[in-house]
C-alpha positions as CSV (number, residue, x, y, z in Angstrom):
1,M,135.7,83.7,79.0
2,T,133.5,82.6,82.1
3,D,129.9,81.7,82.2
4,T,129.0,84.3,84.3
5,M,129.4,88.3,84.4
6,R,128.1,91.0,86.7
7,A,125.0,92.5,86.5
8,I,122.6,94.8,88.1
9,V,119.6,92.7,89.4
10,I,115.9,93.6,90.6
11,E,114.4,90.7,92.5
12,Q,111.0,92.2,93.0
13,P,109.8,95.7,92.5
14,G,110.6,98.3,94.9
15,G,113.2,101.2,95.7
16,R,116.7,102.1,94.8
17,E,117.7,99.6,96.8
18,T,116.6,96.3,95.2
19,L,119.2,97.6,92.2
20,E,121.4,94.8,93.8
21,I,124.8,94.0,92.0
22,H,125.5,90.3,91.4
23,D,128.9,89.0,90.3
24,D,128.0,85.8,89.6
25,W,125.0,86.1,87.1
26,P,125.1,83.5,84.0
27,R,126.1,85.5,81.3
28,P,124.2,84.9,77.5
29,G,125.8,83.1,75.0
30,P,126.1,83.5,71.2
31,A,122.4,82.8,69.7
32,A,121.6,83.0,66.2
33,G,119.9,86.0,64.5
34,R,121.4,87.9,67.9
35,V,124.3,90.2,68.8
36,L,126.2,88.8,72.3
37,I,127.5,92.6,73.3
38,R,130.2,93.5,75.7
39,V,128.7,96.4,77.0
40,M,130.9,99.4,77.7
41,A,128.0,101.9,78.8
42,F,124.6,102.5,79.0
43,G,122.2,105.6,79.5
44,L,119.7,105.9,82.1
45,N,115.4,106.2,81.1
46,R,112.9,106.8,83.2
47,G,111.5,103.7,82.0
48,E,113.3,101.9,83.3
49,I,112.3,103.8,87.0
50,Y,108.5,102.5,86.0
51,T,109.8,99.2,85.4
52,R,111.7,99.3,89.0
53,L,108.6,100.1,90.8
54,G,106.5,97.9,89.2
55,H,104.6,99.7,87.0
56,S,105.2,97.7,83.5
57,P,102.9,94.8,83.8
58,S,104.4,92.7,81.1
59,V,107.8,92.3,82.7
60,C,108.6,89.5,85.1
61,F,111.1,89.5,87.9
62,P,114.1,88.9,88.9
63,R,114.6,91.0,85.8
64,V,117.8,92.9,84.8
65,L,116.9,96.0,83.4
66,G,118.4,98.4,80.6
67,I,117.0,99.3,77.2
68,E,119.9,100.6,75.2
69,C,123.7,100.3,75.5
70,V,126.8,100.7,73.4
71,G,129.8,98.3,73.2
72,I,131.8,96.0,71.2
73,V,130.4,92.6,69.3
74,E,131.7,89.5,71.0
75,A,129.7,87.2,68.8
76,A,126.9,87.2,66.0
77,P,125.9,84.1,64.3
78,G,124.3,84.3,61.5
79,T,124.3,88.3,60.9
80,E,126.3,90.6,59.3
81,F,128.2,91.6,62.7
82,V,131.8,90.5,63.4
83,K,133.4,90.4,66.6
84,G,135.3,93.6,67.5
85,Q,133.1,95.8,65.9
86,R,131.9,99.1,67.9
87,V,128.0,99.2,68.2
88,V,124.9,100.5,69.8
89,A,121.7,98.7,71.0
90,T,118.2,100.5,71.5
91,T,115.2,98.7,72.8
92,G,113.5,95.3,71.1
93,G,112.2,94.0,73.9
94,M,115.5,94.6,75.9
95,G,115.2,94.7,79.7
96,R,111.6,93.8,79.3
97,A,111.2,91.2,77.5
98,Y,114.7,89.6,78.0
99,Y,117.8,90.5,80.3
100,G,118.8,93.9,79.5
101,S,122.0,96.1,79.6
102,Y,122.6,96.5,83.0
103,A,125.2,94.0,82.6
104,E,128.6,93.7,81.7
105,F,127.4,91.3,78.5
106,V,123.8,91.5,76.7
107,S,122.6,89.6,73.8
108,A,120.4,91.7,71.4
109,P,118.3,91.0,68.3
110,A,119.9,92.0,65.2
111,A,117.7,94.3,63.8
112,H,117.8,96.4,66.8
113,V,121.9,96.8,66.6
114,H,123.8,99.0,64.6
115,A,127.9,99.4,63.7
116,V,129.1,102.6,64.4
117,E,132.3,104.2,63.5
118,T,132.9,107.7,65.7
119,S,135.7,110.1,67.2
120,L,132.6,110.3,70.4
121,D,134.0,108.0,73.2
122,W,131.8,105.6,75.4
123,T,130.0,107.6,77.5
124,Q,129.4,110.3,75.0
125,L,128.3,107.6,72.9
126,A,126.1,106.1,75.2
127,A,123.9,109.8,75.7
128,I,122.9,109.0,72.5
129,P,121.2,105.3,71.4
130,E,117.3,105.5,73.0
131,V,117.5,109.5,73.4
132,F,117.8,109.7,69.2
133,H,116.0,106.9,68.6
134,T,112.9,108.4,70.3
135,V,113.7,112.0,69.0
136,W,114.1,111.2,65.2
137,G,111.2,108.3,65.2
138,A,108.6,111.0,66.6
139,L,109.8,114.3,64.8
140,V,110.6,112.7,61.3
141,R,108.4,109.2,61.3
142,A,105.4,110.2,63.2
143,L,105.1,114.4,63.2
144,N,107.2,114.6,59.5
145,I,108.2,118.2,60.3
146,E,109.2,120.9,57.8
147,N,111.4,123.7,57.6
148,G,109.6,127.1,59.2
149,Q,107.0,125.1,61.2
150,T,106.3,125.7,64.8
151,L,106.8,123.3,67.0
152,L,105.7,122.6,70.9
153,I,107.2,120.7,73.0
154,R,105.6,119.6,76.2
155,G,107.2,117.8,79.2
156,G,110.2,119.3,80.9
157,S,113.7,119.6,80.5
158,S,114.7,115.9,79.7
159,A,117.7,114.7,77.7
160,V,114.8,113.9,75.2
161,G,113.2,117.5,75.1
162,L,116.8,119.2,74.9
163,V,117.6,116.8,72.2
164,A,114.2,117.2,70.2
165,A,114.3,120.9,70.4
166,D,118.2,121.5,69.3
167,Y,117.4,118.7,66.5
168,A,114.2,121.1,65.3
169,R,116.5,123.8,65.8
170,V,118.9,122.8,62.9
171,H,116.0,121.7,60.9
172,G,114.6,125.2,60.5
173,L,111.6,124.9,63.0
174,T,110.4,127.5,65.7
175,V,110.1,125.6,69.0
176,I,108.0,126.2,72.0
177,F,109.3,124.7,75.3
178,T,107.2,123.8,78.5
179,T,109.0,123.5,81.9
180,R,108.0,123.6,85.5
181,D,111.4,125.4,86.2
182,P,111.6,129.2,85.2
183,L,115.5,128.9,85.9
184,K,116.1,126.4,83.1
185,A,115.2,129.1,80.3
186,E,118.6,129.9,79.8
187,L,119.6,126.0,79.1
188,L,116.4,125.5,76.7
189,R,117.4,128.1,74.8
190,G,121.1,126.9,74.4
191,Y,118.9,124.1,72.8
192,G,117.5,126.2,70.1
193,V,114.0,126.7,71.7
194,D,112.7,130.5,70.8
195,H,109.5,130.4,73.7
196,V,109.5,129.2,77.0
197,V,106.3,128.7,78.7
198,I,105.9,127.6,82.1
199,E,104.0,124.5,82.7
200,T,100.8,124.5,84.7
201,G,98.6,121.8,83.1
202,Q,96.9,124.5,81.1
203,I,99.3,125.8,78.9
204,A,96.9,126.5,75.7
205,P,96.2,130.3,76.5
206,A,99.9,130.7,77.1
207,V,101.2,129.1,73.6
208,R,98.0,130.6,71.5
209,D,99.3,134.3,72.9
210,I,102.7,133.1,71.3
211,I,100.9,131.7,67.9
212,P,97.4,132.4,67.8
213,D,96.7,129.7,65.2
214,G,98.2,127.4,67.1
215,A,101.5,125.0,66.7
216,D,102.3,123.0,63.2
217,A,102.8,120.1,65.5
218,A,103.2,118.8,69.2
219,F,106.0,116.5,71.0
220,D,104.3,115.6,73.9
221,L,106.3,113.6,76.5
222,V,103.4,114.5,79.6
223,G,100.7,112.3,77.8
224,T,97.3,111.1,78.4
225,K,96.9,113.7,81.4
226,V,97.4,116.8,79.7
227,L,95.6,115.5,76.2
228,E,93.0,117.6,75.6
229,D,95.0,121.0,76.5
230,S,97.6,119.6,74.3
231,F,95.2,119.9,71.3
232,A,94.4,122.9,72.1
233,C,98.0,124.1,71.6
234,V,97.9,122.6,67.9
235,R,96.2,124.0,64.7
236,R,93.6,122.5,63.1
237,G,94.9,120.0,60.6
238,G,98.2,119.6,62.7
239,V,99.6,116.6,64.6
240,L,100.2,116.1,68.3
241,C,102.6,113.0,69.0
242,M,102.3,111.3,72.3
243,V,105.6,110.1,72.7
244,G,106.2,109.7,76.7
245,L,103.8,109.5,80.0
246,L,105.5,111.6,82.5
247,G,102.0,112.3,83.7
248,G,101.8,109.2,84.7
249,E,98.6,108.5,83.8
250,W,98.5,105.1,81.4
251,E,94.8,105.6,80.1
252,I,91.9,108.6,79.6
253,E,88.8,108.2,81.7
254,N,85.5,108.5,80.0
255,F,87.6,109.1,76.1
256,V,85.0,110.6,73.8
257,P,87.4,111.1,70.9
258,G,85.0,113.8,69.3
259,A,85.1,116.0,72.4
260,V,88.9,115.7,72.6
261,I,90.6,115.4,69.2
262,P,89.5,118.6,67.3
263,S,88.3,118.3,63.4
264,T,91.0,117.4,61.1
265,T,93.5,117.4,63.9
266,K,95.7,114.2,64.3
267,L,96.6,112.3,66.7
268,T,99.8,109.8,66.7
269,Y,102.2,107.4,68.4
270,F,105.6,107.0,68.7
271,S,107.4,103.5,70.2
272,S,110.8,102.7,70.0
273,S,110.1,99.3,70.7
274,A,107.9,99.4,67.8
275,T,109.8,101.0,65.1
276,P,113.6,100.6,64.8
277,M,115.9,103.1,64.2
278,T,117.7,103.3,60.5
279,T,121.5,103.3,60.8
280,D,121.7,106.2,58.1
281,A,119.9,108.1,60.3
282,L,122.0,107.5,63.5
283,H,125.3,108.2,61.4
284,M,124.3,111.4,60.1
285,Y,123.5,112.6,63.9
286,L,127.0,111.2,65.2
287,T,128.5,113.4,62.1
288,G,126.8,116.3,63.2
289,L,127.6,116.1,67.3
290,E,131.1,115.6,65.8
291,D,131.0,118.7,63.9
292,D,128.8,120.8,66.4
293,T,126.0,120.7,64.6
294,Y,123.8,119.4,67.5
295,R,124.4,120.0,71.1
296,M,125.7,117.0,73.1
297,P,122.9,116.1,75.3
298,L,124.9,114.2,77.9
299,D,124.4,115.4,81.8
300,R,126.6,113.3,84.3
301,V,128.4,109.8,84.2
302,F,128.3,107.4,86.8
303,K,130.3,104.2,87.9
304,F,128.4,100.9,87.5
305,D,128.9,100.4,91.3
306,E,127.0,103.6,91.7
307,I,123.7,102.4,89.9
308,Q,121.7,103.5,93.1
309,E,122.9,107.1,93.1
310,A,122.2,107.4,89.4
311,H,118.4,106.1,89.8
312,A,118.2,108.9,92.7
313,H,120.0,111.7,90.5
314,M,117.3,110.6,87.7
315,E,114.3,110.7,90.3
316,A,115.2,113.7,91.6
317,N,114.8,115.5,88.3
318,S,118.5,116.8,88.9
319,A,119.4,116.0,85.0
320,S,119.7,118.2,82.5
321,G,121.0,115.6,80.0
322,K,121.3,112.0,79.6
323,V,122.6,110.1,82.6
324,V,125.0,107.7,81.6
325,I,126.7,104.4,83.7
326,T,129.8,103.6,82.4
327,L,131.8,100.1,82.3
328,S,135.0,100.9,80.7
């Protein structure tokens, strides 16, 4: 094995043209407590677009993006992993604090790597890690969903939203889903959505028409920009989990908690970087995909050399599921 590898590198923030392929980028070596992974495929995430544009203040450049991948263990000194294992890796600073998965190899902290045995191929497997990590963390760990509840999913028909709807369906919840595109209603219902609300920025009246007392829980991908309206969709004593920031605003100007958060209603947040996924939860989901309990969230597969086209596809909101890059 050589000391270099192919990697997609950003020298400075900017547009898709900043995603440049280097054929001789330094390859990471074995390190105690870390898993060196030969990357077979990886999924794209909107957070990587924000970082590419320079909106992640903690990220220094040059940078190899990529917060998740699937691949084969090359080396893993001081860990339970062995060479040749098939693994999934998510977050843990990948692509932000250290060079990420847009490369032939990545070195990830062992706590954020999971050994898997599955009949899914590499591209199917690559559609899962960060999407499921976010859905499981928000629905199970943050919202504590229960059979019979009503869940509001706000934030468009992204892969995360679709998987959240599908997961909630399997676990017996009624799902209300917002989208700006009425043409996606049929797609959404295929993932278990019971009610589709057209996103206008002020959806509380429409949600209350469906469920007058409000939803038991809200999975909010839009974020701070619509926080007050999202709370108006949730019943008293219910829970709102902020999962994303698709609204593009990180802060709430002149935030007065008592004026925004209804009495006894709860606000929580989920970060996949701060809360590792359990291997048991991942295995249960993979088994459910294999036996068709869950729907595969894969939209489109691009080759490594097509990274700029893949980013364009995601930025255009053309995807109805996960976008994956393959190296295999």
